[in-house]
C-alpha positions as CSV (number, residue, x, y, z in Angstrom):
1,M,0.0,0.0,0.0
2,N,1.4,3.3,-1.1
3,G,1.0,6.4,1.1
4,T,2.3,7.5,4.5
5,N,4.5,5.1,6.4
6,H,5.3,5.4,10.1
7,A,6.8,3.3,12.9
8,T,6.9,3.9,16.6
9,S,10.6,2.9,16.8
10,G,11.8,6.1,15.1
11,Q,14.1,6.6,12.1
12,K,15.6,3.7,10.3
13,R,19.3,3.2,11.1
14,T,22.1,2.5,8.6
15,T,24.1,-0.5,9.9
16,W,26.5,-3.1,8.6
17,S,23.5,-5.5,8.3
18,D,21.5,-3.0,6.2
19,A,21.0,-4.2,2.7
20,S,21.5,-0.7,1.1
21,F,24.6,-0.2,3.2
22,R,26.0,-3.6,2.1
23,W,25.2,-2.6,-1.5
24,R,27.1,0.7,-1.2
25,L,29.9,-1.1,0.6
26,G,30.1,-3.6,-2.3
27,L,30.2,-0.8,-4.8
28,L,32.9,1.0,-2.9
29,A,35.0,-2.3,-2.7
30,L,34.5,-2.7,-6.5
31,G,35.5,0.9,-7.0
32,L,38.5,0.5,-4.8
33,G,39.6,-2.6,-6.7
34,A,39.0,-0.9,-10.1
35,G,40.8,2.2,-8.9
36,A,43.8,0.1,-7.6
37,L,44.0,-1.8,-10.9
38,L,43.8,1.5,-12.8
39,I,46.5,3.1,-10.7
40,T,48.7,0.0,-11.1
41,W,48.2,0.2,-14.9
42,I,49.0,3.9,-14.8
43,K,52.2,3.2,-12.8
44,S,53.2,0.3,-15.1
45,S,52.5,2.4,-18.3
46,A,54.5,5.3,-16.9
47,W,57.5,3.2,-16.0
48,L,57.4,1.5,-19.4
49,Q,57.3,4.8,-21.3
50,M,60.0,6.3,-19.1
51,G,62.1,3.2,-19.7
52,Q,61.6,3.5,-23.5
53,L,62.5,7.1,-23.4
54,R,65.6,6.5,-21.3
55,Q,66.7,3.7,-23.7
56,E,66.2,6.0,-26.7
57,F,68.5,8.6,-25.2
58,T,71.1,6.2,-23.7
59,T,71.6,4.1,-26.9
60,V,72.5,7.1,-28.9
61,P,76.3,8.1,-28.6
62,A,77.1,11.6,-27.7
63,D,78.8,12.3,-31.1
64,Y,76.2,10.5,-33.1
65,F,74.5,13.6,-34.5
66,S,77.9,15.2,-35.3
67,L,78.9,12.5,-37.8
68,G,78.2,14.8,-40.8
69,D,80.3,17.6,-39.2
70,S,83.1,15.2,-38.4
71,V,83.3,14.0,-42.0
72,Q,83.3,17.6,-43.2
73,L,86.2,18.3,-40.9
74,A,88.1,15.1,-41.7
75,I,88.1,15.6,-45.5
76,P,90.2,18.9,-45.4
77,R,92.7,17.2,-43.1
78,L,93.0,14.3,-45.5
79,N,93.4,16.8,-48.4
80,G,96.2,18.6,-46.5
81,D,98.1,15.3,-45.8
82,L,97.7,14.3,-49.5
83,L,98.8,17.7,-50.9
84,D,101.7,17.9,-48.5
85,Y,102.9,14.5,-49.6
86,L,102.6,15.3,-53.3
87,L,104.6,18.6,-52.8
88,H,107.3,17.3,-50.6
89,R,107.2,13.5,-50.9
90,N,107.0,13.2,-47.2
91,V,106.4,9.5,-46.4
92,A,105.2,10.3,-42.9
93,R,102.4,12.5,-44.4
94,R,101.4,9.6,-46.6
95,E,101.2,7.4,-43.6
96,D,99.1,10.0,-41.8
97,F,96.7,10.1,-44.8
98,R,96.4,6.3,-44.8
99,N,95.8,6.2,-41.0
100,D,93.2,9.0,-41.1
101,S,91.4,7.3,-44.1
102,A,91.4,4.0,-42.2
103,Y,90.0,5.7,-39.1
104,L,87.3,7.3,-41.2
105,N,86.3,3.9,-42.6
106,Q,86.1,2.6,-39.1
107,V,83.9,5.4,-37.9
108,L,81.6,4.9,-40.9
109,A,81.4,1.2,-40.3
110,R,80.6,1.6,-36.6
111,R,78.0,4.3,-36.9
112,S,76.2,2.6,-39.8
113,R,74.6,0.2,-37.3
114,L,73.1,3.2,-35.3
115,V,71.3,4.9,-38.1
116,K,67.5,4.8,-37.1
117,T,65.3,6.6,-39.6
118,A,65.0,6.0,-43.3
119,T,66.0,9.5,-44.2
120,E,69.1,9.2,-42.1
121,R,70.0,5.8,-43.6
122,Q,69.5,7.1,-47.1
123,A,71.7,10.2,-46.4
124,F,74.3,8.1,-44.7
125,E,74.5,5.6,-47.6
126,K,75.1,8.5,-50.0
127,M,77.8,10.0,-47.8
128,E,79.4,6.5,-47.4
129,Q,79.5,6.1,-51.2
130,A,80.9,9.6,-51.6
131,C,83.6,8.9,-49.0
132,A,84.5,5.5,-50.7
133,H,84.7,7.2,-54.0
134,Y,86.9,9.9,-52.5
135,L,89.3,7.4,-50.9
136,K,89.5,5.3,-54.0
137,A,90.2,8.4,-56.1
138,T,92.9,9.7,-53.7
139,E,94.6,6.3,-53.4
140,G,95.7,6.7,-57.1
141,L,97.5,9.9,-56.2
142,L,99.8,8.2,-53.8
143,D,103.2,7.2,-54.9
144,T,103.1,3.4,-55.3
145,G,106.7,3.1,-56.3
146,D,106.1,2.5,-60.0
147,G,106.7,6.2,-60.9
148,A,103.1,7.0,-61.6
149,T,102.5,10.5,-60.5
150,R,100.3,13.4,-61.3
151,S,100.9,17.2,-61.2
152,V,99.9,19.0,-58.1
153,G,97.4,21.1,-60.0
154,E,95.6,18.1,-61.5
155,A,95.5,16.5,-58.0
156,Y,94.1,19.7,-56.4
157,Q,91.3,20.0,-59.0
158,M,90.3,16.4,-58.5
159,L,90.4,16.8,-54.7
160,Q,88.1,19.8,-54.9
161,Q,85.5,17.9,-56.9
162,E,85.6,14.9,-54.5
163,T,85.6,17.1,-51.5
164,L,82.5,19.0,-52.7
165,Q,80.7,15.8,-53.3
166,V,81.5,14.4,-49.8
167,Q,80.7,17.6,-48.0
168,A,77.3,17.9,-49.8
169,T,76.4,14.4,-48.7
170,A,77.7,15.2,-45.2
171,R,75.5,18.3,-45.0
172,D,72.5,16.2,-46.1
173,L,73.3,13.7,-43.3
174,S,73.5,16.6,-40.8
175,R,70.1,17.8,-41.9
176,A,68.7,14.3,-41.6
177,H,70.2,14.0,-38.1
178,Y,68.7,17.3,-37.1
179,E,65.2,16.2,-38.3
180,A,65.6,12.9,-36.5
181,F,66.7,14.7,-33.3
182,T,63.8,17.1,-33.6
183,T,61.4,14.2,-34.0
184,L,62.9,12.5,-31.0
185,L,62.5,15.6,-28.9
186,H,58.8,15.9,-30.0
187,E,58.1,12.3,-29.2
188,S,59.8,12.8,-25.8
189,D,57.7,15.8,-25.1
190,Q,54.5,13.9,-26.0
191,T,55.6,11.0,-23.8
192,L,56.3,13.4,-20.9
193,L,52.9,15.0,-21.5
194,R,51.2,11.6,-21.4
195,L,53.0,10.8,-18.2
196,Q,51.9,14.1,-16.7
197,N,48.3,13.4,-17.6
198,L,48.5,9.9,-16.1
199,L,49.9,11.2,-12.9
200,K,47.1,13.8,-12.7
201,L,44.6,11.0,-13.3
202,S,46.1,8.8,-10.6
203,V,46.0,11.7,-8.1
204,L,42.4,12.4,-9.0
205,L,41.5,8.8,-8.6
206,L,43.2,8.7,-5.2
207,W,41.2,11.8,-4.1
208,L,37.9,10.3,-5.3
209,L,38.6,7.0,-3.6
210,T,39.6,8.7,-0.4
211,L,36.5,10.9,-0.5
212,S,34.2,7.9,-1.2
213,L,35.8,6.0,1.6
214,A,35.4,8.9,4.0
215,V,31.7,9.5,3.0
216,L,30.8,5.8,3.3
217,G,32.7,5.5,6.5
218,Y,30.9,8.5,7.9
219,R,27.4,7.4,6.7
220,G,28.0,3.8,7.6
221,M,29.7,4.1,11.0
222,I,30.0,7.6,12.4
223,A,26.5,8.9,11.4
224,P,24.7,5.8,12.7
225,L,26.6,6.0,16.0
226,R,25.6,9.6,16.4
227,T,22.0,8.7,15.6
228,R,22.1,5.8,18.0
229,L,23.6,8.1,20.7
230,S,20.9,10.7,20.1
231,E,18.2,8.1,20.1
232,S,19.7,6.4,23.2
233,D,19.8,9.8,25.0
234,A,16.3,10.6,23.9
235,L,15.2,7.1,25.1
236,V,16.9,7.6,28.4
237,Q,15.2,10.9,28.9
238,R,11.9,9.5,27.8
239,Q,12.2,6.5,30.2
240,E,13.1,8.9,33.0
241,K,10.1,11.0,32.3
242,L,7.9,8.0,32.0
243,A,9.3,6.7,35.3
244,S,8.5,10.0,37.0
245,L,5.1,10.0,35.3
246,G,4.5,6.5,36.5
247,M,5.2,7.5,40.1
248,L,3.0,10.6,39.7
249,A,0.3,8.5,38.0
250,A,0.2,6.0,40.9
251,G,-0.2,8.8,43.4
252,V,-2.7,10.7,41.4
253,A,-4.7,7.5,40.6
254,H,-4.8,6.6,44.3
255,E,-5.8,10.1,45.4
256,I,-8.5,10.3,42.7
257,R,-9.9,6.8,42.9
258,N,-10.6,7.0,46.7
259,P,-12.9,10.1,46.4
260,L,-14.5,8.7,43.2
261,T,-15.3,5.5,45.0
262,A,-16.9,7.4,47.9
263,I,-18.8,9.7,45.5
264,K,-20.0,6.7,43.5
265,F,-21.2,5.0,46.7
266,R,-23.0,8.1,47.9
267,L,-24.5,8.6,44.5
268,F,-25.8,5.1,44.4
269,S,-27.5,5.5,47.7
270,L,-28.9,8.9,46.6
271,H,-30.1,7.4,43.3
272,K,-32.1,4.7,45.1
273,S,-33.8,7.3,47.3
274,L,-34.7,9.6,44.5
275,P,-38.0,9.2,42.5
276,E,-38.0,8.8,38.8
277,T,-37.7,12.5,38.1
278,G,-35.3,14.8,36.4
279,H,-33.1,14.7,39.5
280,N,-32.8,10.9,39.0
281,E,-31.7,11.6,35.4
282,D,-29.0,14.0,36.7
283,A,-27.8,11.3,39.0
284,K,-27.4,8.9,36.0
285,V,-25.4,11.5,34.1
286,I,-23.2,12.1,37.1
287,N,-22.6,8.3,37.4
288,N,-21.6,8.0,33.8
289,E,-19.1,10.9,34.1
290,I,-17.7,9.3,37.3
291,N,-17.2,6.0,35.3
292,R,-15.6,8.0,32.5
293,L,-13.2,9.6,35.0
294,D,-12.4,6.2,36.5
295,R,-11.6,4.8,33.0
296,I,-9.4,7.7,32.2
297,V,-7.4,7.2,35.4
298,R,-7.1,3.5,34.7
299,D,-5.9,4.0,31.1
300,F,-3.5,6.7,32.2
301,L,-2.0,4.4,34.8
302,Q,-1.7,1.6,32.3
303,F,0.1,4.0,29.9
304,A,2.4,5.4,32.5
305,R,3.2,2.1,34.3
306,P,2.6,-0.8,32.0
307,S,3.1,-4.2,33.5
308,E,5.9,-6.4,32.3
309,P,4.8,-8.9,29.7
310,E,4.8,-12.6,30.6
311,L,6.1,-14.0,27.3
312,V,4.9,-17.4,26.0
313,C,5.4,-19.0,22.6
314,V,2.0,-19.7,21.1
315,P,0.9,-20.7,17.6
316,A,-0.6,-18.0,15.3
317,E,-3.9,-20.0,15.0
318,R,-4.6,-19.6,18.7
319,I,-4.2,-15.8,18.5
320,I,-6.4,-15.6,15.4
321,R,-9.1,-17.9,16.9
322,R,-9.3,-15.9,20.2
323,V,-9.5,-12.5,18.4
324,T,-12.1,-13.8,16.0
325,E,-14.3,-15.1,18.8
326,L,-14.0,-11.7,20.6
327,M,-14.5,-9.3,17.6
328,K,-16.4,-11.0,14.9
329,P,-19.9,-10.7,16.5
330,H,-19.3,-7.0,17.2
331,L,-18.2,-6.3,13.6
332,E,-21.1,-8.2,12.0
333,K,-23.5,-5.8,13.7
334,A,-22.0,-3.0,11.6
335,G,-21.9,-5.1,8.5
336,I,-18.1,-5.5,8.6
337,T,-16.5,-8.7,7.5
338,L,-13.5,-10.0,9.6
339,E,-11.1,-12.0,7.3
340,T,-8.4,-14.1,9.0
341,P,-6.1,-15.9,6.6
342,A,-4.6,-19.0,8.2
343,A,-1.0,-19.1,9.3
344,P,-0.5,-22.7,10.4
345,D,3.3,-22.8,10.8
346,T,3.8,-19.5,12.5
347,W,4.7,-19.2,16.2
348,V,4.8,-15.9,18.1
349,T,6.4,-15.1,21.5
350,L,4.2,-12.6,23.4
351,D,2.0,-11.9,26.4
352,L,-1.3,-13.2,25.0
353,Q,-3.5,-11.0,27.2
354,Q,-1.6,-7.7,26.4
355,I,-1.3,-8.3,22.7
356,E,-5.0,-9.3,22.6
357,Q,-5.7,-5.9,24.1
358,V,-3.6,-4.2,21.4
359,L,-5.3,-6.2,18.6
360,I,-8.8,-5.4,19.9
361,N,-7.9,-1.7,20.0
362,L,-6.6,-1.8,16.4
363,I,-9.5,-3.8,15.0
364,Q,-12.0,-1.5,16.8
365,N,-10.2,1.5,15.3
366,A,-10.4,-0.1,11.9
367,A,-14.1,-0.7,12.3
368,D,-14.6,2.9,13.3
369,S,-12.7,4.1,10.2
370,I,-14.9,2.0,8.0
371,G,-18.2,2.9,9.7
372,H,-20.6,0.4,8.0
373,G,-20.0,-2.2,5.4
374,G,-16.4,-3.1,4.6
375,T,-13.6,-5.5,5.4
376,V,-11.1,-5.9,8.2
377,T,-8.3,-8.4,7.5
378,F,-6.2,-9.8,10.4
379,R,-3.3,-12.0,9.5
380,I,0.0,-13.2,11.0
381,Y,3.0,-14.0,9.0
382,E,6.8,-14.3,9.2
383,D,9.2,-11.9,7.5
384,T,12.6,-10.2,7.9
385,S,12.5,-6.5,9.0
386,E,14.6,-3.8,10.7
387,L,14.2,-4.2,14.4
388,N,16.3,-2.6,17.2
389,G,19.0,-1.5,14.8
390,S,19.4,-4.7,12.7
391,A,17.6,-6.8,10.2
392,R,16.3,-10.0,11.7
393,P,13.4,-12.5,11.4
394,V,10.2,-11.2,12.8
395,A,6.6,-12.1,13.3
396,I,4.1,-9.6,12.0
397,L,0.5,-9.2,13.2
398,A,-1.2,-7.0,10.6
399,V,-4.7,-5.4,10.8
400,T,-5.8,-3.9,7.4
401,D,-9.1,-2.0,6.8
402,T,-10.9,-0.7,3.8
403,G,-11.7,2.6,5.5
404,K,-11.1,6.2,4.8
405,G,-7.4,6.3,5.7
406,I,-5.8,8.8,8.2
407,P,-5.7,12.5,7.3
408,A,-2.4,14.2,7.5
409,E,-3.4,16.6,10.3
410,I,-4.4,13.6,12.5
411,E,-1.4,11.6,11.5
412,R,0.9,14.1,13.1
413,R,-0.7,13.6,16.5
414,L,-1.8,10.0,16.2
415,F,0.3,8.6,19.1
416,D,0.0,11.7,21.3
417,P,-1.5,10.9,24.7
418,F,-5.0,12.2,25.2
419,F,-5.5,13.1,21.5
420,T,-8.7,11.6,20.2
421,T,-11.2,12.2,17.4
422,K,-13.8,9.9,19.1
423,E,-16.6,11.3,21.3
424,G,-16.0,9.9,24.8
425,G,-12.6,8.5,24.0
426,T,-9.6,9.0,26.2
427,G,-7.0,9.3,23.5
428,L,-4.7,6.7,25.1
429,G,-5.5,3.6,23.1
430,L,-2.7,3.8,20.5
431,S,-0.3,5.2,23.1
432,I,-0.9,2.2,25.3
433,A,-0.7,-0.1,22.4
434,A,2.7,1.3,21.3
435,R,4.0,1.0,24.9
436,I,2.9,-2.6,25.2
437,V,4.6,-3.5,21.9
438,E,7.8,-1.7,22.9
439,K,7.8,-3.8,26.1
440,H,7.8,-6.8,23.9
441,G,10.9,-5.6,22.1
442,G,9.0,-4.8,19.0
443,L,7.5,-1.8,17.2
444,L,4.1,-0.7,16.0
445,R,4.0,0.8,12.5
446,Y,1.4,1.7,9.9
447,R,0.8,2.5,6.3
448,T,-2.1,4.6,5.2
449,K,-3.6,6.3,2.1
450,L,-6.6,8.5,2.0
451,N,-9.8,6.7,0.8
452,Q,-7.9,3.4,0.4
453,G,-7.5,2.2,4.0
454,T,-4.9,1.7,6.6
455,T,-2.7,-1.2,7.8
456,F,-1.3,-1.4,11.3
457,E,1.4,-3.9,11.9
458,I,2.7,-5.3,15.3
459,V,6.3,-6.3,14.6
460,L,7.7,-8.8,17.2
461,P,11.0,-10.7,17.4
462,N,10.5,-14.2,16.0
463,P,10.9,-17.0,18.5
464,D,13.9,-19.4,18.3
465,P,12.9,-22.4,16.3
466,H,14.0,-24.7,19.1
467,E,11.8,-22.7,21.5
468,A,8.8,-22.9,19.2
469,Q,9.3,-26.7,18.8
470,T,9.5,-27.1,22.6
471,A,6.4,-25.1,23.1
472,A,4.6,-27.2,20.4
473,D,5.6,-30.5,22.1
């Protein structure tokens, strides 16, 4: 039934056994696991990219990008050695030329394995071919001992042509190196930017996980503890007030009942001596009001100092049968049907007399809400419900009517003592019912909707199965 819901036990607590809290805790655990995996992946990815970047920089020799410049500087030195030899026939200069040319071949052979990009490789191959052609051409200018020589002018012109060719290819290689180095720097910058974004993302995830953990910890532990503390404090204050009220009620009831008894006795004597006149009718009115005062005092005393329940484990059929015997004839006079679905396997631990009093009050209220012609359903069933701060098996005694429902302005004061909408009522019926149910360790709750009826439920702790079986035996 949709509409307004209320329970006398107060607000619902969030506890570790609460299904919604377990659902949020599961989501948080899932989020923490996913966050941990994501942070681990971010760390692994960052370390991998940093390792690749470090390897790219460490595997390149310091003078790798200066190969083209080195060749351009080496060629004039070789030309100087060769021209000096041709002019002065200095054998030492010839050996210097051969040593420098051999060293140049070694450098070219060693660095050919380090060329990375296609542009660099193409430029390097062209320079390598130009250097080979240069060395082959200059080898013929050396004195081989057979008398084959050239003029210095012819040798100089040939060296100029070969030198221009080598230097052109060396400049192309330098440009290729520069482009490759620029590309490496750009890729490194992109890698560092990705690393920076990954670190920002990991920090954001850590903040979100920490905030989620803090919120859930507060809502799941600190807030419920504060709520319980407030409720416990309010309950202690209420119990103290009720204890004081009970002592006051006992004194007031004693002081009021004695005069009422004396007045009633004197009124009875006076009533017998009076003729059947208007004065006799006044005596009847006074007697009725005295009885009403006596009922108010009795109900107030029961509300303020309810007796402790004597709990027994009884089958639901017994409760249904007793209530039906008491209330069905009364309801039939108003044309109201009392429906009692069977509950053969349900046992309930309660004080039978006290709970009967509560059920009679609830069924009578349901009949008053219907007026004439309708249905009151009384059933008992087992369920799992929030009770005393935790979800546990309970027995529920439900009274449902097809009446007018409870208006909002009445709802707000429904359980207030001495508040009533019935002529001649004391306004303590529901207050006493709620107190009796609380003494049983349960709660009284209801659901209502205007023009669609109301359901009152007595929620009691379910008996231990062994206890129920023992009672049945």
